[in-house]
Structures are given as structure tokens and as C-alpha cells.
C-alpha positions as CSV (number, residue, x, y, z in Angstrom):
1,L,-56.1,-39.3,9.7
2,N,-55.1,-37.4,12.8
3,M,-57.4,-35.5,15.2
4,L,-56.5,-33.2,18.1
5,L,-59.2,-32.9,20.6
6,A,-58.9,-30.5,23.5
7,P,-60.6,-27.4,24.9
8,P,-60.3,-24.1,23.1
9,G,-57.1,-22.1,23.7
10,V,-54.7,-24.9,24.6
11,G,-52.5,-24.9,21.5
12,K,-54.2,-27.3,19.1
13,S,-53.7,-24.9,16.2
14,N,-50.0,-24.4,17.0
15,I,-49.4,-28.1,17.0
16,S,-51.5,-28.5,13.8
17,F,-49.6,-25.8,12.0
18,G,-46.3,-27.4,13.0
19,I,-47.5,-30.7,11.7
20,L,-48.7,-29.1,8.5
21,N,-45.4,-27.3,8.0
22,H,-43.5,-30.5,8.4
23,T,-45.7,-32.5,6.0
24,S,-45.6,-29.7,3.5
25,K,-41.8,-29.7,3.5
26,A,-41.9,-33.5,3.1
27,G,-44.1,-33.2,0.1
28,I,-47.1,-34.9,1.9
29,N,-50.5,-33.5,0.9
30,S,-52.3,-32.4,4.1
31,M,-55.5,-30.6,5.1
32,F,-56.5,-28.6,8.2
33,F,-60.0,-28.2,9.6
34,S,-60.8,-26.3,12.8
35,L,-64.1,-26.9,14.5
36,D,-63.6,-24.1,17.0
37,M,-62.2,-21.3,14.9
38,A,-63.6,-19.5,11.9
39,A,-61.5,-19.0,8.7
40,P,-60.4,-15.4,9.6
41,Q,-59.1,-16.6,12.9
42,V,-57.1,-19.4,11.2
43,Y,-55.6,-16.9,8.8
44,Q,-54.8,-14.5,11.7
45,R,-53.0,-17.3,13.6
46,L,-51.0,-18.2,10.5
47,A,-50.0,-14.6,10.0
48,Q,-49.0,-14.4,13.7
49,R,-46.9,-17.6,13.3
50,H,-45.1,-16.3,10.3
51,T,-44.5,-12.7,11.4
52,G,-44.4,-12.9,15.2
53,Y,-46.7,-9.9,15.4
54,F,-49.5,-9.4,17.9
55,P,-53.1,-9.7,16.6
56,E,-53.7,-6.0,16.8
57,K,-50.9,-5.2,14.3
58,I,-52.1,-7.8,11.9
59,F,-55.7,-6.7,12.2
60,E,-54.8,-3.0,11.5
61,A,-52.8,-4.0,8.4
62,Y,-55.8,-6.0,7.1
63,K,-58.4,-3.4,8.1
64,H,-56.5,-0.6,6.3
65,R,-55.3,-2.8,3.4
66,K,-51.7,-1.8,4.3
67,M,-49.8,-5.0,4.0
68,H,-46.6,-3.0,4.1
69,I,-47.2,-2.6,7.9
70,I,-46.5,-6.3,8.2
71,D,-43.1,-5.9,6.6
72,E,-42.0,-3.1,9.0
């Protein structure tokens, strides 16, 4: 069991996603819970991490159900 405790906006999610990526590749079952972000924010951060796009572009793609925007 690992916990990261810090104020909002200091990179806990980035560190957590890195750990989860590593454990996933190693075949280790892992879970992530955030006490300061709602589920849509977590998905947005994951999409940003994997695409490198700014939140506005990801939000527009989701809002208009045009996921091909992400692939551009």
C-alpha cells in the first residue's frame, strides 16, 4: 500500500500514473484512488498524458464526440 499526500496541483497524479504504468508493465495488479480529483478529471489527465494535448483540445473532442480530433 502506497499513499502520496501533498497539496493539490503538485504532481501527485503524474507520479501515480508513472507508478501505475510501471506496475502494469510488470504484471502487478494496481489501483488508483484520488481524493482531490473527480473521475472526469482523472480521465482528462490520463488523456493528456497519453496524447500530449492541452485540456481544451481533449475537452472539445469529448464535448463534440469527435475522437478523431485527438488523432490529428
